[in-house]
C-alpha positions in Angstrom: -12.2 0.2 -22.9 -15.5 -1.2 -24.0 -18.3 -1.1 -21.4 -18.5 -4.9 -21.3 -14.7 -5.1 -20.8 -14.8 -2.6 -18.0 -17.6 -4.5 -16.2 -15.6 -7.8 -16.5 -12.5 -6.1 -15.2 -14.4 -4.6 -12.2 -15.9 -8.0 -11.4 -12.5 -9.6 -11.5 -11.0 -7.0 -9.2 -14.0 -7.4 -6.8 -13.5 -11.2 -6.7 -9.7 -10.8 -6.3 -10.1 -8.2 -3.5 -12.5 -10.3 -1.5 -10.8 -13.7 -1.9 -7.3 -14.3 -0.6 -7.1 -18.0 -1.1 -4.6 -19.2 -3.7 -2.7 -15.9 -3.7 -2.4 -16.0 0.1 -1.3 -19.6 0.2 1.2 -19.2 -2.6 2.9 -16.2 -1.2 2.9 -17.5 2.4 4.5 -20.8 1.4 6.9 -19.5 -1.2 9.1 -17.8 1.3 9.5 -20.8 3.5 10.3 -23.0 0.5 14.0 -23.5 1.5 12.6 -25.6 4.4 11.4 -28.1 1.9 14.8 -29.6 1.7 14.8 -30.5 5.4 12.3 -32.0 7.8 9.6 -29.5 8.5 9.5 -28.8 12.2 6.7 -27.8 14.4 8.2 -24.3 14.8 5.7 -21.4 14.2 7.2 -19.1 11.4 8.3 -15.8 12.7 7.7 -12.5 10.9 11.4 -12.4 9.8 11.3 -15.9 8.3 8.5 -14.7 5.8 10.5 -11.8 4.4 12.6 -13.0 1.4 16.2 -12.8 2.5 17.3 -11.9 -1.0 15.1 -8.7 -1.0 17.2 -5.6 -1.4 16.7 -1.9 -0.9 15.7 -0.3 -4.2 13.8 -3.3 -5.4 10.0 -3.4 -5.8 8.5 -5.7 -3.2 5.2 -7.4 -3.0 4.0 -7.2 0.6 1.0 -8.9 2.2 -0.3 -7.5 5.5 -2.5 -8.7 8.3 -6.2 -8.1 7.6 -7.1 -4.4 7.2 -3.6 -3.0 7.6 -2.4 -2.4 4.0 -3.3 1.3 4.0 -1.6 2.0 7.3 1.5 0.0 6.3 1.6 1.9 2.9 1.6 5.2 4.8 4.4 4.0 7.1 6.5 2.9 4.2 6.0 6.2 2.4 7.2 8.0 5.5 10.3 5.8 5.5 11.1 6.8 1.9 9.5 4.0 -0.1 8.3 5.0 -3.5 6.1 3.7 -6.4 3.5 2.6 -3.8 0.4 0.7 -4.9 -2.1 -0.4 -2.2 -4.9 -3.0 -2.6 -6.7 -2.7 0.7 -9.3 -5.4 -0.2 -6.5 -7.9 -0.9 -4.3 -6.7 2.0 -1.4 -6.1 -0.4 1.1 -3.3 -0.9 3.6 -3.0 -3.8 6.5 -0.6 -3.1 10.0 0.2 -4.1 11.8 -0.1 -0.7 14.2 2.4 0.8 16.8 0.9 3.2 14.7 2.1 6.1 11.5 0.6 4.7 13.2 -2.7 4.1 14.4 -2.8 7.7 10.9 -1.9 8.9 9.1 -4.7 7.1 11.5 -7.3 8.6 10.1 -6.5 12.1 6.7 -4.9 11.4 4.0 -7.2 13.0 1.6 -6.1 10.2 3.7 -7.8 7.5 2.9 -11.4 6.9 4.9 -12.0 3.7 7.3 -9.9 1.5 9.0 -11.0 -1.7 10.5 -9.4 -4.8 7.9 -8.4 -7.4 9.9 -9.9 -10.3 9.4 -9.1 -13.9 8.3 -11.5 -16.6 8.9 -10.8 -20.3 7.1 -11.8 -23.4 9.0 -14.3 -25.6 9.3 -12.1 -28.7 7.2 -9.9 -30.9 6.6 -6.7 -28.8 6.5 -3.4 -30.6 9.9 -1.8 -30.7 11.6 -5.2 -30.3 12.9 -7.5 -32.9 10.0 -9.9 -33.0 7.7 -8.2 -35.4 8.6 -7.9 -39.1 7.4 -6.6 -42.4 5.3 -9.1 -44.4 7.4 -11.4 -46.6 6.3 -12.8 -49.9 6.0 -16.3 -48.5 3.1 -18.7 -48.6 0.9 -17.6 -45.7 -0.2 -21.2 -45.1 3.3 -22.6 -44.8 3.5 -22.5 -41.0 0.0 -23.8 -40.4 0.5 -26.6 -43.0 3.7 -27.5 -41.3 1.8 -28.4 -38.2 -0.6 -30.6 -40.2 -3.5 -28.8 -38.6 -5.6 -28.8 -41.8 -5.6 -32.6 -41.8 -6.7 -32.6 -38.1 -9.7 -30.5 -39.0 -11.2 -33.5 -40.8 -11.9 -34.8 -37.3 -12.1 -31.7 -35.1 -11.5 -27.9 -35.2 -11.3 -27.6 -31.4 -15.0 -26.9 -30.9 -16.1 -26.8 -27.3 -12.6 -26.1 -25.9 -11.8 -22.8 -24.2 -8.2 -21.6 -24.3 -6.9 -18.9 -21.9 -4.3 -16.6 -23.3 -2.3 -15.0 -20.4 -0.5 -12.2 -22.2 -0.9 -8.6 -23.3 -4.6 -8.9 -23.9 -6.7 -9.7 -27.0 -8.0 -6.9 -29.2 -11.0 -7.0 -31.5 -10.2 -8.4 -34.9 -12.4 -9.6 -37.7 -10.7 -13.0 -37.6 -11.6 -13.3 -33.9 -15.2 -12.2 -34.1 -17.2 -13.8 -31.3 -14.2 -15.7 -30.0 -13.4 -14.0 -26.7 -15.8 -15.0 -23.9 -14.1 -13.0 -21.1 -11.4 -10.4 -20.7 -9.6 -9.7 -17.4 -6.9 -7.1 -16.8 -4.3 -7.8 -14.1 -1.9 -5.1 -15.1 -3.9 -2.1 -13.8 -1.9 0.5 -15.7 -5.0 2.4 -16.8 -4.5 1.5 -20.5 -7.9 1.6 -22.2 -6.8 -0.6 -25.2 -7.8 -4.2 -25.2 -4.2 -5.1 -26.3 -1.8 -2.2 -26.2 1.1 -4.3 -27.4 -0.4 -6.6 -30.1 1.4 -9.7 -28.8 -1.5 -11.4 -27.2 -3.8 -10.8 -30.2 -1.1 -12.4 -32.4 -1.0 -15.4 -30.2 -4.8 -15.7 -30.0 -5.0 -15.6 -33.8 -2.5 -18.5 -34.2 -4.5 -20.5 -31.7 -8.1 -19.9 -32.8 -8.6 -17.3 -35.6 -11.5 -18.2 -37.9 -11.8 -15.6 -40.7 -9.5 -14.7 -43.6 -6.8 -16.5 -41.6 -7.4 -19.6 -39.5 -5.6 -20.7 -36.3 -4.7 -24.3 -35.5 -8.0 -24.7 -33.6 -10.5 -22.4 -35.3 -13.4 -23.9 -33.4 -12.0 -23.1 -30.0 -13.0 -20.1 -27.8 -10.8 -17.8 -25.9 -10.4 -16.1 -22.6 -8.0 -13.1 -22.3 -6.0 -12.7 -19.1 -3.9 -9.6 -19.4 -0.7 -9.7 -17.3 1.8 -7.9 -19.6 2.0 -4.2 -20.4 2.5 -2.3 -23.7 6.2 -3.1 -23.5 5.6 -6.8 -22.9 6.6 -6.8 -19.3 4.6 -8.0 -16.3 4.9 -8.3 -12.6 4.8 -11.4 -10.5 2.0 -9.9 -8.4 -0.2 -9.6 -11.5 0.6 -13.1 -12.6 -0.3 -14.5 -9.2 -3.7 -12.7 -9.4 -4.3 -14.0 -12.9 -3.7 -17.6 -11.8 -5.8 -17.0 -8.7 -8.7 -16.0 -10.9 -8.1 -18.8 -13.4 -8.2 -21.5 -10.6 -11.4 -20.1 -9.3 -13.2 -19.5 -12.5 -11.6 -21.7 -15.2 -13.8 -24.7 -14.7 -17.0 -22.6 -14.9 -15.8 -21.1 -18.1 -14.6 -24.4 -19.5 -10.9 -23.5 -19.8 -9.0 -26.6 -20.7 -5.8 -25.1 -22.2 -3.6 -22.2 -21.1 -0.9 -20.4 -23.2 2.0 -18.7 -21.4 4.3 -17.0 -23.9 6.5 -15.2 -21.4 9.0 -16.1 -18.7 11.7 -15.1 -16.2 15.2 -16.4 -15.7 15.2 -19.7 -13.8 16.7 -18.9 -10.3 16.0 -22.2 -8.4 14.7 -25.7 -8.6 11.1 -26.1 -9.7 10.4 -27.4 -6.2 11.0 -23.9 -4.8 9.9 -21.8 -7.8 6.7 -19.8 -7.5 6.0 -19.7 -11.2 6.3 -23.5 -11.3 3.8 -23.9 -8.4 1.4 -21.7 -10.3 1.5 -23.6 -13.6 1.4 -26.9 -11.8 -1.8 -25.8 -9.9 -3.4 -25.2 -13.3 -2.0 -28.5 -14.7 -3.3 -30.7 -11.9 -6.6 -29.0 -12.0 -7.0 -30.3 -15.6 -5.7 -27.4 -17.6 -2.9 -28.2 -20.2 -0.3 -25.4 -19.8 1.7 -24.6 -22.9 4.8 -22.4 -22.4 7.4 -20.8 -24.7 11.0 -21.6 -23.7 12.3 -18.2 -24.7 14.6 -16.8 -27.3 18.0 -16.8 -25.6 19.5 -19.8 -27.4 21.6 -21.5 -28.7 23.5 -21.7 -25.5 22.5 -24.5 -23.1 20.7 -23.7 -19.8 18.8 -20.7 -21.2 15.2 -21.9 -20.8 13.1 -19.4 -18.8 10.6 -20.3 -16.0 7.9 -21.6 -16.0 8.9 -23.5 -19.2 11.5 -25.1 -16.9 8.8 -27.0 -15.0 8.2 -30.6 -16.1 4.4 -30.3 -15.8 4.0 -28.0 -18.8 4.4 -28.5 -22.5 7.5 -26.4 -23.3 7.9 -25.2 -26.8 10.8 -24.2 -29.0 11.0 -22.9 -32.6 11.9 -24.2 -36.0 12.1 -22.4 -39.3 9.6 -23.8 -41.9 11.6 -21.8 -44.6 8.3 -20.5 -45.9 7.6 -23.6 -48.0 5.1 -26.4 -47.8 7.9 -28.9 -47.7 8.9 -30.4 -44.4 12.2 -31.7 -45.5 13.8 -28.3 -45.4 12.6 -27.4 -41.8 15.4 -26.6 -39.4 15.6 -25.8 -35.7 15.9 -22.1 -34.9 19.2 -21.1 -33.5 17.6 -18.6 -31.1 15.5 -21.2 -29.4 16.4 -21.5 -25.7 17.7 -25.0 -24.7 18.1 -27.0 -21.6 19.1 -28.5 -19.4 17.2 -26.8 -16.6 18.6 -26.6 -13.1 16.8 -29.8 -12.4 18.4 -31.5 -15.4 15.4 -31.6 -17.7 16.4 -31.5 -21.4 13.8 -29.0 -22.8 12.0 -28.0 -24.9 9.4 -30.8 -25.1 8.5 -30.0 -28.7 9.1 -27.6 -31.6 6.7 -25.6 -33.8 7.1 -22.9 -36.5 8.5 -19.7 -35.0 10.2 -17.7 -37.8 8.4 -15.2 -40.0 5.0 -16.4 -38.9 2.0 -14.6 -40.3 -0.6 -13.5 -37.7 -3.1 -10.9 -36.6 -2.2 -7.2 -36.3 -4.1 -4.8 -34.0 -5.6 -2.0 -36.0 -4.3 1.4 -35.0 -1.1 0.3 -33.3 2.3 1.4 -34.6 4.6 -1.5 -34.9 8.4 -1.1 -35.2 11.2 -3.3 -36.3 14.5 -3.8 -34.5 15.8 -0.5 -35.9 12.8 1.4 -34.7 11.3 1.9 -38.2 7.6 1.6 -38.5 6.2 -1.6 -40.1 3.4 -1.3 -42.6 0.3 0.8 -42.1 -1.7 1.1 -38.9 -4.7 -0.1 -40.9 -3.1 -3.4 -41.9 -4.7 -6.5 -40.4 -1.7 -8.9 -40.5 1.9 -8.9 -39.7 4.8 -11.4 -39.3 6.5 -12.3 -36.1 9.5 -14.4 -35.1 9.9 -15.9 -31.6 9.0 -18.9 -29.5 5.8 -17.1 -28.6 4.5 -18.0 -32.0 5.7 -21.6 -31.6 3.9 -21.9 -28.3 0.7 -20.6 -29.9 0.7 -23.3 -32.5 1.2 -26.0 -29.9 -1.6 -24.5 -27.8 -3.9 -24.9 -30.7 -2.8 -28.5 -31.1 -3.5 -29.1 -27.4 -7.0 -27.8 -27.9 -7.5 -30.1 -30.9 -6.4 -33.1 -28.8 -8.7 -32.1 -25.9 -11.6 -31.7 -28.3 -11.0 -35.1 -29.9 -10.4 -36.8 -26.5 -12.4 -34.9 -23.8 -11.3 -37.3 -21.0 -7.6 -36.7 -21.8 -5.6 -35.4 -18.8 -2.8 -32.8 -19.3 -0.3 -35.6 -19.1 -2.2 -37.4 -21.8 -2.2 -34.3 -24.0 1.5 -33.8 -23.5 2.2 -37.4 -24.1 0.2 -37.4 -27.4 2.0 -34.2 -28.6 5.5 -35.5 -27.9 4.9 -39.0 -29.2 3.5 -37.8 -32.5 6.4 -35.5 -33.4 8.5 -35.6 -36.5 12.2 -34.9 -36.9 13.6 -31.6 -38.1 17.2 -30.7 -38.9 19.4 -29.5 -36.2 17.6 -30.8 -33.2 16.9 -34.1 -31.3 13.6 -32.5 -30.2 10.7 -33.4 -32.5 8.2 -31.0 -34.2 4.5 -31.0 -33.4 2.2 -32.9 -35.7 -1.5 -32.0 -35.0 -3.0 -34.8 -37.1 -0.9 -37.6 -35.5 -1.4 -36.2 -32.0 -5.2 -36.8 -32.2 -4.6 -40.6 -32.2 -1.2 -41.2 -30.7 -0.7 -42.2 -27.1 2.4 -41.3 -25.1 3.7 -41.3 -21.6 4.5 -37.9 -20.1 6.1 -37.1 -16.7 6.3 -40.7 -15.7 8.2 -41.0 -12.4 8.3 -37.2 -11.9 7.2 -35.6 -8.6 5.1 -32.5 -8.4 6.5 -29.3 -7.0 7.0 -29.6 -3.3 6.1 -25.9 -3.0 2.7 -26.7 -4.6 2.3 -29.7 -2.2 3.0 -27.4 0.7 0.5 -24.9 -0.6 -2.2 -27.5 -0.8 -1.5 -28.9 2.6 -1.4 -25.4 4.0 -4.7 -24.5 2.4 -6.4 -27.6 3.7 -4.4 -28.3 6.8 -3.9 -31.9 5.6 -2.0 -34.0 8.1 0.3 -36.1 5.9 2.2 -37.6 8.8 1.9 -41.4 8.5 -0.5 -41.2 5.6 -0.2 -44.0 3.0 -0.2 -41.8 0.0 -0.8 -44.5 -2.6 -4.0 -45.5 -0.8 -5.4 -42.0 -0.3 -8.9 -41.5 -1.7 -8.7 -37.8 -2.5 -12.5 -37.5 -3.0 -13.1 -38.2 0.7 -10.1 -36.6 2.3 -11.1 -34.5 5.3 -9.1 -31.3 5.3 -10.3 -29.9 8.5 -8.8 -29.9 12.0 -5.4 -31.6 11.2 -1.9 -30.3 11.4 0.7 -30.1 8.6 3.5 -28.4 10.5 5.2 -31.6 11.6 5.5 -33.1 8.1 8.9 -34.6 7.2 8.8 -34.0 3.5 11.7 -36.3 2.7 9.7 -39.3 3.9 6.7 -38.6 1.6 6.7 -41.0 -1.4 5.7 -38.3 -3.9 5.9 -40.6 -6.9 3.1 -42.8 -5.5 0.6 -39.9 -5.3 -2.0 -40.1 -8.1 -2.5 -36.4 -8.6 -4.9 -36.8 -11.5 -7.4 -38.5 -9.2 -7.7 -35.5 -6.9 -11.2 -34.1 -7.0 -10.0 -30.6 -7.8 -13.5 -29.2 -8.1 -13.9 -29.8 -4.4 -10.8 -27.7 -3.5 -12.2 -24.5 -2.2 -9.5 -21.9 -3.1 -11.6 -19.1 -1.7 -11.6 -20.7 1.8 -8.0 -20.0 2.7 -7.1 -16.9 4.6 -3.7 -15.8 5.8 -4.6 -16.6 9.3 -5.1 -20.2 8.3 -1.6 -20.6 6.9 0.6 -18.1 8.8 0.9 -16.9 12.3 3.3 -14.2 13.4 4.6 -13.7 16.9 
């Protein structure tokens, strides 16, 4: 790890350790999400109600403790047979694989405030040893980029001034990314000293913003690397939560306006109760356009992974540009995941090239194809990849171009422009992204849709907003007093969510750091 990278990582961990705001509110509220379907009573949550009822012995759990008790709880769990223990005393969290006795203990231990499964998220293609990476093909390397019409958009903007966060396996040094990465943060904590031990994040970053021998869709944009996936392309929910926590605290300062998420987990519930949905929506409503790969489990219906299932993201599927500069032969990829979601959303929102796409290769890494055979030389600088990860990277670049051309555009505006400007491809009713048209097209996105009730509860928890009797359509969010009011008696069914103008919320005044577990949870 380079010294500068190590320093940035240390700073990030210090900030995360000392601040429990969004992480605390998210976890505290996530486990009482089922109450969102009924009137919220004035009952004080008990310890047991904050332990995920689906948590089973043998699973890895993410546990938050009362202040200063993480170390002692970790010791107790170890004595009860828990394994794979990781303790972050500064953040009052313990990760552990629970034995039956340890599971029973956390249900009644007064030191435990929240416990939930530490689920795994998986990259949407292109990890070493998996089928995503391929040997270079003798195709026109400009075909995929040209298919998006990005070179035409460059006549107006190359994305200069826009910072894009890549939440992935990291971003390695590469000649085509020289000077591009303004910050690198590691939320995996596996001790790996490589900037990108998998190559997936670097590939994505290159399609977004490379500016060398190859160019990305937005070659004028800058990058921030948020590493949440390991060398196998897997990540834990605990790391993802920390990454979003950091992004919400620091994104505005760094100028992050677009976020790429090229990974997912199977959708298990409505977006109103889903933690990943609450996380991406928090970024969305704070002004960051979130672009998410839908996954590669098609062509069956209902295969889109979360958080691409959320309406407040730009969800992206793949099409095959056939390696030609023609658009008439483009056809939707059979592997692209498809809706509907559990909430009935069609998905994906748009398509982009995702088959045999040329991109950046990390020097020194050994890449393997589906059979396990090495691909090319470790000194090669470029490689091909197939998967919706590549597709999401192209659309992420387009979002950066739109934001650069229209600085005042909200995430809903950006999504509307991308969807409205699409062109037809064979085999799908979903249109393909057109970067040039998106710069000038206007479209309506998410009209009539309500934000995640879980996110709403997080916000009201964090700021103790009393929404009882509030006329939401008349709320001036800039002057809302968050102090000294109660949210526990809110009847969520009576709130007219569709009348809330979320885009007028003064998000820069939301103090994520100011929330402690004691503010949002009390145990008896």
